[in-house]
C-alpha positions in Angstrom: 0.0 0.0 0.0 3.0 2.3 -0.2 3.2 2.8 3.6 6.4 2.6 5.6 5.9 0.1 8.5 8.5 2.0 10.6 6.5 5.2 10.3 3.3 3.4 11.2 4.9 2.0 14.4 6.5 5.3 15.3 3.0 6.9 15.0 1.7 4.3 17.5 4.6 4.7 19.9 8.3 5.6 19.1 9.7 3.1 21.6 8.4 0.2 19.4 11.2 1.0 17.0 14.0 0.6 19.6 15.8 -2.7 19.2 16.1 -4.6 22.4 19.6 -5.4 23.6 20.6 -8.9 24.8 18.9 -8.8 28.2 16.1 -6.3 27.5 12.5 -7.2 26.7 9.7 -4.9 25.8 6.7 -4.2 27.9 3.8 -3.2 25.8 1.0 -1.4 27.6 -2.7 -2.0 27.0 -2.8 1.5 25.5 -0.1 0.7 22.9 -1.9 -2.6 22.1 -5.2 -0.6 21.5 -3.3 1.8 19.2 -1.8 -1.1 17.3 -5.2 -2.7 16.9 -6.7 0.6 15.7 -3.9 1.0 13.2 -4.4 -2.5 11.9 -8.2 -1.9 11.5 -7.5 1.4 9.6 -5.1 -0.5 7.3 -7.7 -3.2 6.7 -10.3 -0.6 5.9 -8.0 1.2 3.5 -7.2 -2.1 1.8 -10.9 -2.9 1.4 -11.6 0.6 0.1 -8.8 0.3 -2.5 -9.9 -3.2 -3.5 -13.5 -2.0 -4.0 -12.3 1.0 -6.1 -10.3 -1.4 -8.3 -13.2 -3.8 -8.7 -15.5 -0.9 -9.5 -13.0 0.5 -12.1 -12.5 -2.9 -13.7 -16.2 -3.6 -14.0 -16.7 -0.3 -15.7 -19.5 0.6 -13.3 -19.5 4.3 -12.5 -22.2 3.9 -9.8 -20.4 1.7 -7.2 -22.3 1.2 -4.0 -19.3 1.7 -1.6 -19.9 5.0 0.1 -16.2 5.7 0.8 -15.1 5.6 -2.8 -14.0 8.9 -4.3 
């Protein structure tokens, strides 16, 4: 989809990009997990919107039923 995964993670929480050292583990809070889940949901919606747009374009139908199509 042309999106940089590092930028997506940094938008959720910058510490997600820090590489753990040998003895370090990451503690992920419930808030970070919620943000990750929201990001995944947004990406799924974007994927579905783009797929619908392609299907509509390929079918030659100019009156597609998907409301979020531009």
